[in-house]
Biopython code that builds the backbone (N, CA, C, O; Angstrom):
import numpy as np
from Bio.PDB.StructureBuilder import StructureBuilder

atoms = [
    (1, "MET", "N", (92.531, 107.933, 83.245)),
    (1, "MET", "CA", (92.430, 109.688, 83.137)),
    (1, "MET", "C", (92.387, 110.263, 84.684)),
    (1, "MET", "O", (92.271, 109.346, 85.497)),
    (2, "THR", "N", (92.453, 111.513, 85.239)),
    (2, "THR", "CA", (92.551, 111.487, 86.295)),
    (2, "THR", "C", (91.225, 111.720, 86.838)),
    (2, "THR", "O", (91.149, 111.548, 88.054)),
    (3, "HIS", "N", (89.936, 112.143, 86.116)),
    (3, "HIS", "CA", (88.602, 112.359, 86.840)),
    (3, "HIS", "C", (87.412, 112.504, 85.822)),
    (3, "HIS", "O", (86.291, 111.997, 85.879)),
    (4, "ILE", "N", (88.053, 113.471, 84.721)),
    (4, "ILE", "CA", (87.603, 113.231, 83.505)),
    (4, "ILE", "C", (87.210, 112.381, 82.627)),
    (4, "ILE", "O", (88.056, 112.302, 81.737)),
    (5, "ASP", "N", (86.208, 111.614, 82.429)),
    (5, "ASP", "CA", (85.929, 110.708, 81.024)),
    (5, "ASP", "C", (86.098, 111.175, 79.679)),
    (5, "ASP", "O", (85.264, 112.023, 79.360)),
    (6, "HIS", "N", (86.836, 110.904, 78.899)),
    (6, "HIS", "CA", (86.466, 111.803, 77.353)),
    (6, "HIS", "C", (85.857, 110.853, 76.495)),
    (6, "HIS", "O", (86.709, 110.367, 75.752)),
    (7, "PRO", "N", (84.868, 110.454, 76.325)),
    (7, "PRO", "CA", (83.938, 109.544, 75.486)),
    (7, "PRO", "C", (84.360, 109.850, 73.903)),
    (7, "PRO", "O", (84.585, 108.969, 73.074)),
    (8, "ASN", "N", (84.416, 111.213, 73.670)),
    (8, "ASN", "CA", (84.885, 111.672, 72.284)),
    (8, "ASN", "C", (86.134, 111.927, 72.402)),
    (8, "ASN", "O", (86.362, 113.025, 72.910)),
    (9, "GLU", "N", (86.941, 111.372, 72.146)),
    (9, "GLU", "CA", (88.577, 111.815, 72.158)),
    (9, "GLU", "C", (88.679, 112.762, 71.109)),
    (9, "GLU", "O", (88.362, 112.624, 69.927)),
    (10, "ALA", "N", (89.401, 114.224, 71.979)),
    (10, "ALA", "CA", (89.407, 115.131, 71.017)),
    (10, "ALA", "C", (90.742, 115.541, 71.238)),
    (10, "ALA", "O", (91.331, 115.057, 72.205)),
    (11, "ALA", "N", (91.392, 116.453, 70.412)),
    (11, "ALA", "CA", (93.097, 116.629, 70.023)),
    (11, "ALA", "C", (93.235, 117.283, 71.452)),
    (11, "ALA", "O", (92.311, 117.738, 72.127)),
    (12, "PRO", "N", (94.476, 117.241, 71.752)),
    (12, "PRO", "CA", (95.089, 117.764, 72.949)),
    (12, "PRO", "C", (94.742, 119.216, 73.302)),
    (12, "PRO", "O", (94.608, 119.942, 72.316)),
    (13, "LYS", "N", (94.555, 119.837, 74.592)),
    (13, "LYS", "CA", (94.463, 121.369, 74.694)),
    (13, "LYS", "C", (95.296, 121.566, 76.026)),
    (13, "LYS", "O", (95.749, 120.735, 76.814)),
    (14, "SER", "N", (95.350, 123.160, 76.007)),
    (14, "SER", "CA", (96.395, 123.756, 77.288)),
    (14, "SER", "C", (95.252, 123.597, 78.039)),
    (14, "SER", "O", (94.089, 123.698, 77.646)),
    (15, "VAL", "N", (95.742, 123.288, 79.385)),
    (15, "VAL", "CA", (94.839, 123.379, 80.658)),
    (15, "VAL", "C", (95.635, 124.130, 81.732)),
    (15, "VAL", "O", (96.848, 123.949, 81.840)),
    (16, "VAL", "N", (94.918, 125.022, 82.575)),
    (16, "VAL", "CA", (95.486, 125.618, 83.812)),
    (16, "VAL", "C", (94.906, 124.116, 84.954)),
    (16, "VAL", "O", (93.846, 123.540, 85.196)),
    (17, "CYS", "N", (96.523, 124.006, 85.428)),
    (17, "CYS", "CA", (95.844, 122.978, 86.695)),
    (17, "CYS", "C", (95.446, 124.093, 87.575)),
    (17, "CYS", "O", (95.863, 125.246, 87.688)),
    (18, "PRO", "N", (94.280, 123.245, 88.318)),
    (18, "PRO", "CA", (93.211, 123.998, 89.318)),
    (18, "PRO", "C", (93.845, 124.487, 90.551)),
    (18, "PRO", "O", (93.657, 125.544, 91.152)),
    (19, "ILE", "N", (94.863, 123.222, 90.880)),
    (19, "ILE", "CA", (95.630, 123.299, 92.216)),
    (19, "ILE", "C", (96.578, 124.534, 92.281)),
    (19, "ILE", "O", (96.549, 125.510, 93.030)),
    (20, "CYS", "N", (97.576, 124.138, 91.095)),
    (20, "CYS", "CA", (98.852, 125.000, 91.459)),
    (20, "CYS", "C", (98.997, 125.950, 90.081)),
    (20, "CYS", "O", (100.133, 126.328, 89.797)),
    (21, "GLY", "N", (98.056, 126.282, 89.355)),
    (21, "GLY", "CA", (97.834, 127.562, 88.295)),
    (21, "GLY", "C", (99.122, 127.180, 86.955)),
    (21, "GLY", "O", (99.391, 127.995, 86.073)),
    (22, "GLN", "N", (99.745, 125.872, 87.062)),
    (22, "GLN", "CA", (100.830, 125.123, 86.107)),
    (22, "GLN", "C", (100.137, 124.894, 85.048)),
    (22, "GLN", "O", (99.204, 124.091, 85.043)),
    (23, "GLN", "N", (100.545, 125.639, 83.919)),
    (23, "GLN", "CA", (99.566, 125.144, 82.607)),
    (23, "GLN", "C", (100.474, 123.600, 82.177)),
    (23, "GLN", "O", (101.605, 123.192, 82.441)),
    (24, "PHE", "N", (99.484, 123.131, 81.509)),
    (24, "PHE", "CA", (99.961, 121.767, 81.062)),
    (24, "PHE", "C", (98.774, 121.125, 79.908)),
    (24, "PHE", "O", (97.560, 121.324, 79.871)),
    (25, "THR", "N", (99.590, 120.346, 79.069)),
    (25, "THR", "CA", (98.786, 119.698, 78.143)),
    (25, "THR", "C", (97.715, 118.598, 78.415)),
    (25, "THR", "O", (98.042, 117.662, 79.144)),
    (26, "CYS", "N", (96.562, 118.637, 77.927)),
    (26, "CYS", "CA", (95.925, 117.546, 78.574)),
    (26, "CYS", "C", (95.565, 116.719, 77.103)),
    (26, "CYS", "O", (95.297, 117.375, 76.096)),
    (27, "GLY", "N", (95.583, 115.457, 77.085)),
    (27, "GLY", "CA", (95.898, 114.535, 76.027)),
    (27, "GLY", "C", (94.284, 114.523, 75.459)),
    (27, "GLY", "O", (93.987, 114.666, 74.273)),
    (28, "MET", "N", (93.171, 114.292, 76.733)),
    (28, "MET", "CA", (91.631, 114.368, 76.457)),
    (28, "MET", "C", (91.886, 112.811, 75.405)),
    (28, "MET", "O", (91.688, 112.889, 74.193)),
    (29, "SER", "N", (92.272, 111.654, 75.967)),
    (29, "SER", "CA", (92.401, 110.668, 75.402)),
    (29, "SER", "C", (92.724, 109.348, 76.219)),
    (29, "SER", "O", (93.170, 109.660, 77.323)),
    (30, "SER", "N", (92.653, 108.124, 76.060)),
    (30, "SER", "CA", (93.277, 106.947, 76.765)),
    (30, "SER", "C", (94.822, 106.826, 76.360)),
    (30, "SER", "O", (95.497, 105.929, 76.867)),
    (31, "SER", "N", (95.319, 107.625, 75.551)),
    (31, "SER", "CA", (96.820, 107.644, 75.479)),
    (31, "SER", "C", (97.352, 109.073, 75.967)),
    (31, "SER", "O", (98.398, 109.546, 75.521)),
    (32, "CYS", "N", (96.451, 109.814, 77.043)),
    (32, "CYS", "CA", (97.178, 111.006, 77.720)),
    (32, "CYS", "C", (98.196, 110.392, 78.562)),
    (32, "CYS", "O", (98.365, 109.184, 78.725)),
    (33, "TRP", "N", (98.974, 111.518, 79.171)),
    (33, "TRP", "CA", (99.811, 111.102, 80.004)),
    (33, "TRP", "C", (99.007, 110.574, 81.524)),
    (33, "TRP", "O", (99.414, 109.584, 82.132)),
    (34, "CYS", "N", (98.191, 111.147, 81.854)),
    (34, "CYS", "CA", (97.641, 110.689, 82.866)),
    (34, "CYS", "C", (97.049, 109.155, 83.181)),
    (34, "CYS", "O", (97.025, 108.592, 84.276)),
    (35, "ALA", "N", (96.562, 108.631, 81.846)),
    (35, "ALA", "CA", (96.569, 107.474, 81.488)),
    (35, "ALA", "C", (97.741, 106.308, 82.292)),
    (35, "ALA", "O", (97.423, 105.176, 82.658)),
    (36, "THR", "N", (99.042, 106.886, 82.430)),
    (36, "THR", "CA", (100.232, 105.986, 82.741)),
    (36, "THR", "C", (100.184, 105.810, 84.716)),
    (36, "THR", "O", (100.721, 104.999, 85.471)),
    (37, "ARG", "N", (99.345, 106.903, 84.940)),
    (37, "ARG", "CA", (99.190, 106.875, 86.639)),
    (37, "ARG", "C", (98.198, 105.710, 87.184)),
    (37, "ARG", "O", (97.105, 105.540, 86.644)),
    (38, "VAL", "N", (98.436, 105.272, 87.790)),
    (38, "VAL", "CA", (97.329, 104.119, 88.656)),
    (38, "VAL", "C", (96.794, 105.211, 90.206)),
    (38, "VAL", "O", (97.304, 105.300, 91.323)),
    (39, "VAL", "N", (95.457, 105.958, 89.532)),
    (39, "VAL", "CA", (94.696, 106.731, 90.641)),
    (39, "VAL", "C", (93.852, 106.361, 91.518)),
    (39, "VAL", "O", (92.778, 106.001, 91.036)),
    (40, "PRO", "N", (93.950, 106.307, 92.784)),
    (40, "PRO", "CA", (93.430, 105.722, 93.554)),
    (40, "PRO", "C", (92.101, 106.006, 93.569)),
    (40, "PRO", "O", (92.127, 107.194, 93.249)),
    (41, "GLU", "N", (90.803, 105.688, 93.742)),
    (41, "GLU", "CA", (89.522, 105.624, 93.691)),
    (41, "GLU", "C", (88.977, 106.968, 94.666)),
    (41, "GLU", "O", (88.221, 107.865, 94.292)),
    (42, "PRO", "N", (89.434, 106.851, 95.649)),
    (42, "PRO", "CA", (89.042, 107.985, 96.652)),
    (42, "PRO", "C", (89.464, 109.460, 95.940)),
    (42, "PRO", "O", (88.734, 110.444, 96.060)),
    (43, "VAL", "N", (90.747, 109.491, 95.175)),
    (43, "VAL", "CA", (91.784, 110.460, 94.807)),
    (43, "VAL", "C", (90.654, 110.776, 93.729)),
    (43, "VAL", "O", (89.843, 111.685, 93.905)),
    (44, "ARG", "N", (90.660, 110.043, 92.713)),
    (44, "ARG", "CA", (89.541, 109.798, 91.516)),
    (44, "ARG", "C", (88.308, 110.856, 92.243)),
    (44, "ARG", "O", (88.085, 112.028, 91.941)),
    (45, "ARG", "N", (87.737, 110.164, 93.101)),
    (45, "ARG", "CA", (86.513, 110.959, 93.729)),
    (45, "ARG", "C", (86.593, 112.528, 93.955)),
    (45, "ARG", "O", (85.863, 113.444, 93.576)),
    (46, "SER", "N", (87.766, 112.495, 94.725)),
    (46, "SER", "CA", (87.644, 113.875, 95.054)),
    (46, "SER", "C", (88.024, 114.924, 94.419)),
    (46, "SER", "O", (87.676, 116.075, 94.680)),
    (47, "LEU", "N", (89.032, 114.443, 93.228)),
    (47, "LEU", "CA", (89.212, 115.345, 92.293)),
    (47, "LEU", "C", (87.732, 115.706, 91.704)),
    (47, "LEU", "O", (87.114, 116.758, 91.870)),
    (48, "ALA", "N", (87.337, 114.566, 90.980)),
    (48, "ALA", "CA", (85.894, 114.820, 90.135)),
    (48, "ALA", "C", (85.058, 115.886, 91.115)),
    (48, "ALA", "O", (84.385, 116.724, 90.515)),
    (49, "GLU", "N", (85.049, 115.918, 92.412)),
    (49, "GLU", "CA", (83.882, 116.469, 93.331)),
    (49, "GLU", "C", (84.511, 117.964, 93.393)),
    (49, "GLU", "O", (83.792, 118.863, 93.830)),
    (50, "ARG", "N", (85.766, 118.240, 92.988)),
    (50, "ARG", "CA", (86.079, 119.716, 93.580)),
    (50, "ARG", "C", (86.866, 120.314, 92.410)),
    (50, "ARG", "O", (87.347, 121.433, 92.592)),
    (51, "TYR", "N", (87.091, 119.601, 91.025)),
    (51, "TYR", "CA", (87.309, 120.305, 90.018)),
    (51, "TYR", "C", (86.819, 119.958, 88.844)),
    (51, "TYR", "O", (86.542, 118.812, 88.492)),
    (52, "GLU", "N", (86.696, 121.037, 88.165)),
    (52, "GLU", "CA", (85.875, 120.423, 86.615)),
    (52, "GLU", "C", (86.950, 120.237, 85.142)),
    (52, "GLU", "O", (86.723, 120.204, 83.933)),
    (53, "THR", "N", (88.045, 120.155, 85.890)),
    (53, "THR", "CA", (88.970, 120.062, 84.778)),
    (53, "THR", "C", (90.299, 118.925, 85.241)),
    (53, "THR", "O", (90.333, 118.587, 86.424)),
    (54, "CYS", "N", (91.229, 118.437, 84.398)),
    (54, "CYS", "CA", (92.306, 117.534, 84.863)),
    (54, "CYS", "C", (93.311, 118.535, 85.662)),
    (54, "CYS", "O", (93.512, 119.726, 85.425)),
    (55, "VAL", "N", (93.819, 117.812, 86.558)),
    (55, "VAL", "CA", (95.130, 118.372, 87.270)),
    (55, "VAL", "C", (96.407, 118.044, 86.703)),
    (55, "VAL", "O", (96.492, 117.202, 85.809)),
    (56, "CYS", "N", (97.656, 118.803, 87.276)),
    (56, "CYS", "CA", (99.043, 118.698, 85.973)),
    (56, "CYS", "C", (99.267, 117.112, 87.129)),
    (56, "CYS", "O", (98.790, 116.574, 88.128)),
    (57, "SER", "N", (100.402, 116.950, 86.028)),
    (57, "SER", "CA", (101.386, 115.728, 86.448)),
    (57, "SER", "C", (101.752, 116.155, 87.781)),
    (57, "SER", "O", (101.360, 115.339, 88.615)),
    (58, "ALA", "N", (102.279, 117.005, 88.209)),
    (58, "ALA", "CA", (103.106, 117.138, 89.643)),
    (58, "ALA", "C", (101.997, 116.963, 90.968)),
    (58, "ALA", "O", (102.170, 116.347, 92.019)),
    (59, "CYS", "N", (100.840, 117.721, 90.516)),
    (59, "CYS", "CA", (99.681, 118.158, 91.529)),
    (59, "CYS", "C", (99.225, 116.422, 91.818)),
    (59, "CYS", "O", (99.171, 115.846, 92.904)),
    (60, "LEU", "N", (98.916, 115.826, 90.335)),
    (60, "LEU", "CA", (98.165, 114.170, 90.624)),
    (60, "LEU", "C", (99.169, 113.390, 91.239)),
    (60, "LEU", "O", (98.828, 112.627, 92.143)),
    (61, "ASP", "N", (100.579, 113.473, 90.830)),
    (61, "ASP", "CA", (101.491, 112.094, 91.677)),
    (61, "ASP", "C", (101.532, 112.813, 92.949)),
    (61, "ASP", "O", (100.933, 111.996, 93.648)),
    (62, "ARG", "N", (101.781, 113.626, 93.604)),
    (62, "ARG", "CA", (101.381, 114.402, 94.880)),
    (62, "ARG", "C", (100.237, 113.528, 95.432)),
    (62, "ARG", "O", (100.556, 112.552, 96.111)),
    (63, "LEU", "N", (99.403, 113.693, 95.287)),
    (63, "LEU", "CA", (97.618, 113.265, 95.539)),
    (63, "LEU", "C", (97.983, 111.928, 95.436)),
    (63, "LEU", "O", (97.515, 111.192, 96.305)),
    (64, "ILE", "N", (98.758, 111.389, 94.524)),
    (64, "ILE", "CA", (98.558, 109.627, 94.669)),
    (64, "ILE", "C", (99.665, 109.112, 95.922)),
    (64, "ILE", "O", (99.427, 108.097, 96.576)),
    (65, "GLU", "N", (100.460, 109.656, 96.071)),
    (65, "GLU", "CA", (101.446, 109.564, 97.024)),
    (65, "GLU", "C", (100.868, 109.901, 98.374)),
    (65, "GLU", "O", (100.873, 108.975, 99.185)),
    (66, "GLU", "N", (100.391, 111.012, 98.749)),
    (66, "GLU", "CA", (99.755, 111.104, 100.073)),
    (66, "GLU", "C", (98.734, 110.622, 100.231)),
    (66, "GLU", "O", (98.166, 111.029, 101.245)),
    (67, "ALA", "N", (97.955, 109.552, 99.389)),
    (67, "ALA", "CA", (97.014, 108.705, 99.692)),
    (67, "ALA", "C", (97.362, 107.318, 99.691)),
    (67, "ALA", "O", (96.658, 106.426, 100.163)),
    (68, "LYS", "N", (98.727, 107.138, 99.020)),
    (68, "LYS", "CA", (99.128, 105.907, 99.593)),
    (68, "LYS", "C", (99.994, 106.092, 101.515)),
    (68, "LYS", "O", (100.550, 105.194, 102.147)),
    (69, "GLU", "N", (99.832, 107.223, 101.845)),
    (69, "GLU", "CA", (100.638, 107.333, 103.277)),
    (69, "GLU", "C", (99.469, 107.139, 103.933)),
    (69, "GLU", "O", (99.883, 106.421, 104.842)),
    (70, "GLU", "N", (98.068, 107.285, 104.170)),
    (70, "GLU", "CA", (96.748, 107.324, 104.591)),
    (70, "GLU", "C", (97.033, 106.116, 105.175)),
    (70, "GLU", "O", (96.163, 105.514, 105.805)),
]
sb = StructureBuilder()
sb.init_structure("model")
sb.init_model(0)
sb.init_chain("A")
sb.init_seg("    ")
for serial, (resi, resn, name, xyz) in enumerate(atoms, 1):
    if name == "N":
        sb.init_residue(resn, " ", resi, " ")
    sb.init_atom(name, np.array(xyz, "f"), 0.0, 1.0, " ", f" {name:<3s}", serial, name[0])
structure = sb.get_structure()
């Protein structure tokens, strides 16, 4: 998952990305789309420090790519 661990997996919910404002579905489980991404630890920490919710796939993918370029 991007940065929030969901110990009590629940039904998917609609979320607004805190970065771009895009609405997306958060699976809130280990089978969520974000579980398919390899998120570098610095990105995971940064997201956890800045946001209280997950980010959309486009923003997460961009952050992962930017981390690779550093």
